[in-house]
C-alpha positions in Angstrom: 129.8 48.3 -104.2 127.2 45.7 -105.2 126.1 42.2 -104.1 126.6 39.2 -106.5 124.7 36.0 -105.9 125.2 32.7 -107.7 122.3 30.3 -107.4 123.5 26.8 -108.3 122.1 23.3 -108.1 124.7 22.4 -105.5 125.8 25.6 -103.8 124.6 29.2 -103.4 127.3 31.8 -103.1 126.9 35.5 -102.1 129.5 38.2 -102.1 129.9 41.9 -102.0 132.6 43.1 -104.4 133.8 45.9 -106.6 136.8 46.6 -108.9 138.8 49.6 -107.8 141.6 50.7 -110.1 141.7 47.2 -111.6 142.0 45.5 -108.2 139.2 43.4 -106.7 137.8 44.6 -103.4 136.0 41.6 -101.9 134.4 42.6 -98.6 131.9 39.9 -97.6 131.1 36.4 -98.8 128.9 33.5 -97.6 127.8 30.2 -99.0 125.4 27.4 -98.3 124.9 23.9 -99.7 121.7 23.2 -101.7 119.8 20.0 -100.9 120.0 17.5 -103.7 117.2 17.9 -106.3 116.0 21.2 -105.0 117.1 23.1 -108.1 116.9 21.3 -111.5 118.0 23.8 -114.2 116.0 23.7 -117.4 115.4 26.0 -120.3 111.7 25.3 -120.6 110.4 23.6 -117.4 110.2 24.8 -113.7 113.5 24.7 -111.9 112.7 24.9 -108.2 111.3 21.9 -106.4 110.3 23.7 -103.2 110.3 27.5 -103.4 109.8 27.8 -99.6 113.0 25.8 -98.9 115.0 27.8 -101.4 113.7 31.1 -100.0 114.6 30.0 -96.5 118.2 29.2 -97.6 118.5 32.6 -99.3 117.1 34.4 -96.3 119.5 32.7 -93.9 122.4 33.3 -96.2 121.6 37.0 -96.6 121.2 37.3 -92.8 124.6 35.9 -92.2 126.2 38.0 -95.0 124.4 41.2 -94.1 122.7 41.5 -97.5 119.3 42.9 -98.4 117.7 44.6 -101.3 119.2 44.6 -104.8 121.4 41.7 -106.0 122.9 40.8 -109.3 122.3 37.1 -109.9 124.1 34.4 -111.8 121.8 31.4 -112.6 122.8 27.9 -114.0 123.7 28.0 -117.7 120.9 25.5 -118.7 118.3 28.2 -117.8 119.5 30.1 -120.8 120.3 29.7 -124.5 123.0 31.9 -126.2 122.5 32.3 -129.9 123.8 34.5 -132.7 121.0 35.8 -135.0 121.9 37.0 -138.5 119.8 39.8 -139.9 120.0 42.5 -142.6 118.7 45.2 -140.3 117.7 45.8 -136.7 115.1 48.2 -135.3 116.7 51.2 -133.6 114.5 51.1 -130.5 115.5 48.5 -127.9 111.9 47.2 -127.3 111.2 47.0 -131.0 114.6 45.2 -131.5 113.7 42.7 -128.7 110.3 41.9 -130.3 112.0 41.5 -133.7 114.7 39.3 -132.3 112.2 37.1 -130.5 110.4 36.6 -133.7 113.6 35.8 -135.5 114.5 33.2 -132.8 111.1 31.5 -132.9 112.5 28.3 -134.5 115.4 28.2 -132.0 113.4 28.0 -128.8 111.6 24.9 -127.3 108.7 27.2 -126.2 106.6 30.0 -127.8 108.8 32.9 -128.8 106.4 35.4 -127.1 107.3 33.7 -123.8 111.0 34.5 -124.2 112.9 37.1 -122.1 115.7 38.3 -124.3 118.8 40.5 -123.9 121.2 41.3 -126.6 124.6 42.9 -127.4 125.0 45.6 -129.9 125.0 44.2 -133.4 128.3 43.6 -135.3 128.8 42.9 -139.0 129.6 39.3 -139.9 131.9 38.1 -142.7 129.0 38.1 -145.2 128.1 41.7 -144.4 124.9 40.8 -142.5 124.5 41.9 -138.9 125.2 39.3 -136.1 123.3 39.9 -132.9 124.3 37.9 -129.8 121.2 37.1 -127.8 120.8 35.6 -124.4 117.3 34.1 -124.0 115.3 32.4 -121.2 111.7 31.5 -120.6 110.0 34.3 -118.8 108.1 32.1 -116.4 111.3 30.3 -115.4 113.0 33.6 -114.5 109.9 34.7 -112.7 110.1 31.6 -110.6 113.6 32.7 -109.4 112.4 36.3 -109.0 109.5 35.2 -106.7 111.9 33.1 -104.6 114.3 36.1 -104.3 111.4 38.4 -103.4 110.3 36.0 -100.6 113.8 36.2 -99.2 113.7 40.0 -99.2 115.8 40.4 -102.4 115.3 42.1 -105.8 117.2 41.0 -108.9 118.9 43.9 -110.7 120.3 41.4 -113.3 119.7 37.8 -114.1 122.6 36.4 -116.0 124.1 33.0 -116.9 126.8 31.5 -114.7 129.5 31.2 -117.4 128.9 34.7 -118.7 129.3 36.0 -115.1 132.5 34.0 -114.8 133.7 35.5 -118.1 132.9 39.0 -116.6 135.2 38.2 -113.6 137.9 37.1 -116.0 137.2 39.9 -118.6 140.7 41.5 -118.2 142.2 38.3 -119.8 139.5 38.0 -122.5 139.5 41.4 -124.0 141.7 40.7 -127.1 141.3 38.2 -129.8 139.1 35.1 -129.6 139.3 32.9 -126.4 137.6 29.7 -125.4 136.6 29.5 -121.7 136.0 25.9 -120.5 134.1 26.4 -117.2 133.1 23.6 -114.9 130.3 24.2 -112.4 129.2 21.3 -110.3 128.3 18.4 -112.6 128.0 20.7 -115.7 130.7 22.1 -118.0 130.2 24.9 -120.5 132.5 25.9 -123.3 132.1 29.7 -124.0 133.8 31.5 -126.9 134.5 35.1 -126.2 135.5 37.4 -129.1 137.1 40.8 -128.3 135.5 40.6 -124.8 132.0 39.7 -126.1 130.3 36.3 -125.6 130.0 34.9 -129.1 129.1 31.2 -128.8 128.6 28.6 -126.1 127.8 24.9 -125.7 126.8 23.1 -122.6 128.8 19.9 -122.9 126.8 16.6 -122.5 127.4 14.8 -119.3 129.2 11.5 -119.6 131.0 12.4 -122.8 134.7 13.0 -123.5 135.1 16.7 -122.8 138.2 17.0 -124.9 136.5 15.7 -128.0 133.4 17.8 -127.2 135.6 21.0 -127.0 137.3 20.1 -130.3 133.9 19.5 -132.0 132.5 22.7 -130.5 135.4 24.7 -132.0 134.8 23.1 -135.4 131.1 23.9 -135.2 131.7 27.4 -134.0 134.1 28.1 -136.9 132.1 26.4 -139.7 128.5 27.2 -138.7 128.8 30.4 -136.6 131.4 32.2 -138.7 133.8 32.7 -135.8 137.5 32.4 -136.7 139.8 30.0 -134.9 140.4 30.7 -131.2 143.7 32.2 -130.2 143.8 30.5 -126.8 141.7 28.4 -124.4 141.4 29.0 -120.6 140.3 26.3 -118.2 138.6 27.0 -114.9 136.5 25.4 -112.1 138.0 21.9 -112.2 139.9 22.3 -108.9 143.0 20.1 -108.6 142.3 18.7 -112.1 142.4 22.0 -113.9 146.1 21.7 -114.8 145.5 18.1 -115.9 142.6 19.1 -118.1 144.6 22.0 -119.6 147.5 19.7 -120.3 145.2 17.1 -122.1 143.6 19.9 -124.1 147.0 21.1 -125.2 147.6 17.7 -126.8 144.3 18.0 -128.7 144.4 21.6 -129.8 147.0 23.7 -131.6 146.5 26.8 -129.4 147.8 27.7 -126.0 145.8 26.3 -123.1 146.1 27.8 -119.6 144.3 27.6 -116.3 142.2 30.5 -115.2 143.9 32.5 -112.3 141.4 35.1 -111.0 143.9 36.2 -108.3 146.2 37.4 -111.1 143.4 38.7 -113.3 141.7 40.7 -110.6 144.9 41.5 -108.6 143.3 39.8 -105.6 144.7 38.1 -102.6 143.9 34.5 -101.7 144.3 31.0 -103.2 143.4 30.7 -107.0 141.5 27.5 -106.5 139.3 29.2 -103.8 138.7 32.4 -105.7 137.6 30.7 -108.9 134.7 29.0 -107.1 133.5 32.6 -106.4 134.1 33.7 -109.9 130.4 33.8 -111.1 129.2 35.7 -107.9 132.1 38.1 -108.2 131.4 38.6 -111.9 127.8 39.3 -111.2 128.7 41.8 -108.5 131.2 43.8 -110.6 129.3 43.9 -113.9 127.8 47.2 -115.0 124.0 47.0 -115.3 
């Protein structure tokens, strides 16, 4: 059983969880509010305004939850970029492949490619016969900033992942077949993630202050025309609290596919209220993912 930790700009959540025969076992959980402005997620700039304050929050949270040592961490989506890289071939060795993919991504990053920390999924053939490699990238010094804060709190990061991908991990049982769009709200940010056969394929962090319905429709068009991903079979909405059903209903009028609200209680065969459990989705997903 592992610890999952979500570090957000508004709340930090910690839980200990595992999946046993398809059923969630959630044993401990604790959360704490984050002071305004302490964490300002960014792909290229420093994120933490006061490392000592954040370490103190984590230390107190872990003390109350009984956590120490290794944790699997979900960080805000803007810390990362998710891109599909097309290539004719990929080196067989993982380190060589990472170096090759960093070089291929050099024009996609707002910082030098050699400063990128990159993880990738096994390559799959695209419609044109070329390989498509899904890469999750972040600036190394930004991730090290979080790792130092964790270390000061007595923790070590086994995994650093993006919030929406961790949420998709928690909801993976409902995302294994076909192509599904996951519209995930987290605090003031909303991400639209397209999952194809259980694999993250495309995402877009929606601009604040814009019409989310139009942004989702535009994202689907871009994903289909520019990324080579076929039309989605369904859209799942989560994290909007009492407004989730309203958002799903409005999207149904815009799109020609089924739109439902995410119910982690049903997906994970877990007890509790769906609106409560979904807030814990990223921390749960981080805890139950295989490293």
